[in-house]
C-alpha positions in Angstrom: 24.4 17.4 -16.0 23.2 14.3 -14.3 24.5 10.9 -14.3 23.7 7.4 -13.0 26.6 5.0 -12.5 25.5 1.2 -11.8 28.0 -1.3 -10.5 27.7 -4.9 -9.2 26.3 -7.0 -11.9 27.9 -10.4 -12.8 27.2 -14.0 -13.5 26.0 -16.0 -10.4 24.5 -19.6 -10.1 20.8 -20.0 -9.7 20.0 -19.7 -5.8 23.0 -17.2 -5.5 23.1 -13.6 -4.7 24.2 -10.2 -6.2 24.3 -6.7 -5.0 23.8 -3.6 -7.3 24.2 -0.1 -6.5 23.7 3.1 -8.7 25.1 6.4 -7.7 23.7 9.6 -9.0 26.0 12.6 -9.3 25.5 16.0 -11.1 23.7 19.3 -10.1 20.4 18.6 -8.6 18.1 19.3 -5.6 17.0 15.9 -4.7 15.7 12.5 -6.3 12.0 11.6 -5.8 12.1 8.3 -7.0 14.8 6.1 -7.9 15.0 2.5 -8.8 15.8 -0.6 -11.1 14.3 -1.8 -14.5 15.6 -4.6 -16.3 15.7 -5.7 -20.0 16.0 -9.5 -20.9 16.8 -10.6 -24.5 13.9 -10.2 -26.7 11.7 -8.7 -24.1 10.6 -5.1 -22.9 12.2 -3.2 -20.1 10.1 -3.8 -17.2 10.2 -2.4 -13.7 11.9 -4.2 -10.9 11.8 -2.2 -7.9 11.5 1.7 -6.9 12.0 3.5 -4.0 11.0 7.1 -2.9 13.0 9.3 -1.0 10.8 8.8 2.0 11.7 5.2 1.9 8.3 3.6 0.4 9.1 0.8 -2.0 7.4 -1.2 -4.9 8.3 -4.4 -6.1 7.6 -6.4 -9.0 5.5 -9.4 -8.3 8.3 -11.6 -9.9 10.9 -10.3 -7.5 9.3 -9.8 -4.2 10.4 -11.4 -1.3 13.8 -12.2 -3.1 14.9 -8.6 -4.0 15.3 -5.6 -1.5 15.8 -2.1 -2.8 17.3 0.4 -0.2 18.5 4.1 -0.7 21.3 6.2 1.0 19.6 9.5 0.5 22.8 11.4 1.6 25.1 9.7 -1.1 22.3 9.8 -3.8 22.6 5.9 -3.9 20.3 3.2 -4.4 21.1 -0.5 -4.0 19.5 -3.6 -4.9 20.1 -6.9 -2.9 19.1 -9.9 -5.3 18.8 -12.8 -3.4 17.8 -16.5 -4.6 18.2 -15.6 -8.2 16.7 -17.5 -11.0 17.8 -17.8 -14.7 14.7 -15.7 -15.4 16.2 -12.7 -13.6 18.8 -12.7 -16.1 18.7 -9.3 -17.7 20.5 -6.2 -18.1 19.4 -3.9 -15.0 19.1 -0.1 -15.5 19.1 2.3 -13.0 16.5 5.2 -13.0 16.2 8.4 -11.1 13.4 10.9 -11.2 15.5 14.0 -10.6 14.4 17.4 -9.0 16.4 19.9 -10.8 17.9 23.0 -9.0 15.2 25.2 -10.6 12.5 22.7 -9.7 12.0 20.7 -13.0 11.6 16.9 -12.6 13.7 15.1 -15.2 14.3 11.3 -15.8 17.7 9.8 -16.2 18.7 6.4 -16.9 22.0 4.7 -16.0 24.0 2.6 -18.9 23.1 -0.5 -17.5 24.9 -3.4 -15.9 24.3 -7.1 -16.8 23.3 -9.8 -14.4 23.3 -13.3 -15.5 22.1 -16.5 -13.7 23.2 -19.7 -15.0 24.4 -22.9 -14.1 
């Protein structure tokens, strides 16, 4: 019904950059909030950044100033530009979408995750 597909993960040296994307497909009327979570080995999943359809954004303190989230509403896609990456950014990054279904219900969906590794 609704699928989120992430891409853009990989390995980068500290100080480097990566860009992630997440495209939502399926049957729905819109996406209220869409964003990124991450989960490092041994840790709980945590918020990274979110964006509303209106363009309001929220960032975790640990990534503010280094990461930038953006949305292309027409394509139901979000992006995460990650600059000045640190080893502690290493995690599986998951896309999340708060989807408005055609009948008006709001449902949450997760992508499968993409690995980001920051290491020298």
